[in-house]
Every structure is written in C-alpha cells, then in structure tokens.
Steps between C-alpha positions, in 0.01 A plus 500: 500500500750349736384726785143428429550123521700530822235717662231253398681209657556709819129591507428116487734439791331762710157362425601148604658630821183696574293180446729310740500757776121547485465162662677641810247773573457564868178342648521588864392854617741674733731198559758722674235657739592850416736721301818648629442637843115467477399165638142392421275195498307631201356232284515237785221400740622478863312245703573449864395214735658538840834677556647673804818692589507746339156396356517738209461242223713483184700824446644648185857614581806654345841322531756780496460657735315207664164584668419157666526689831742253644834626364536247218749554224314395180698553183316607187448240237635649172248776422251372765497688829146410630335193617221340715598438868332209684576568865216406730497209745199258518407566138246238383557610225571844368458494121587710198308409184398628154327365194704433191395379152678206353468291184416138514777244413762782503809440710577779752774579753422665832800669662534705820770582758497456882702647782498369858581787722776515753277653767273199509755220414562416867126494595373167639226444260509470130266559194382330198426690175274329252490610143194387298426571138209261443699223340821515699582554869845584639562472870796698665579472875740716706747211505513514113646848500844633596490809719543852370553411129254486204396151397341458148207260474329365191230251391392396153136423423262447215121592553259261338265763368493869408360734763549686828715354774575609852861559582558496869761509778362371836726561816453277799712595806558340837432636841682806628773562416508368143733559215432742208542511121496753222363424154568681168557477123198273443467425129316257276628450144397275221767243403571474129439157353822322373352496143448875510857568609631270225293679246619841629855391495478376138335821391764715671783305343336504150434880516852569612636285211292684238613838644865401495485361141314806362716745680825348363385533139 
C-alpha cells in the first residue's frame, strides 16, 4: 500500500512536468542550419537581392573545422556545429525566412546567436541584420557585436491572432569589402503564464507532500 501510494504521487509529478514542458515544444524548423557536420538550409527560403564578392548568397557552414573559406576560428556552440553564413557585399538584402504557426495572445520568446567573423571585422563597410517575426523587429548592426565570440540575442513578442507568421532574417551589407556574420540556434518558444507556473508549483509541492506522508506511514 505504501509503495502504491508513492508511485501514484510520482506519476502525478511526471504528468505535471510533462504538461509544463509541452509549452516549450520547438516551433522553428532547422534552427541550427544542419546537424553535426552536415550543414543545410533545409526548411528555410533563401531570397537574394544584390550581393557580390563572393556573390554566393547565404551559405550553410560548419564551425569546427570552420568552412567560411577565410580561415576563421569559429567555436562550436554547445552541441551546435552548423550555422548560416551571411558573407556577400552589396546585399540589398539577402534573406532567410520560413513560416511558423503561432497562437494568438500567447507570449513567445525568440532566441538566436550571432558571430561576427575575424576575417571580416577589419573591413571598411558594415552590415545590418533585421529579424522580423510579424509583431516584433530586432535590428543588429556590426557595431553591436564583439568580434570572434558568440553573442546571444532575444526578443519577446505576443501575436494578436492565431495563424501563420513569417520569421525572417534580412542581411543588408555595405560596399566591398563589408563585414560578415554567422547565425545559428534560432528558436521560438512559448512563455508560460505566471498563473500557470504558480499552479504547477502548487501542484508539485502538494504531490510531494502527499508522497512523503504516505511513504512515512
């Protein structure tokens, strides 16, 4: 009887944890632009307006060893070893985008990481990277980023209605030679409401207390 009661309480804990974590299901497809040593832009639409030198558009690359083609030393980011490389000059813009489905009046966090390369850091002209997710826009310029280190970026937003939204990154670069940037770990996660967190916490404490009392009898 003691063991049965304890297991029932443990099952309740597991269920509440599962409910909590379900709100953080990944929404973005291929936010790391590949897997392991297999870089890919699968899931993203690559749109290019302008762009010269090298004029190859946005590239999916690996970090270790780096394949920017300019001798950059890009450290991997935890388990992430692939990303999207914005390298062209005169981009007006070069854009990565995809459609994601969001729930109206639900709070979300968009997070991603940027790396300004050493090979382009001393170039005379800069870049601006615009992130747009329909209800929120984040602008990052070359002067906002330290060189040769990963910089985390984030923006919170709440769409007004349920439906499909376009998540996009638009890269505008100056004349030749312009600086370059790498993007990876793009994620959109629902943010739990404070009331939901309070309810979850109360449930966890209550279930733990029941388990402790019954197990001690």
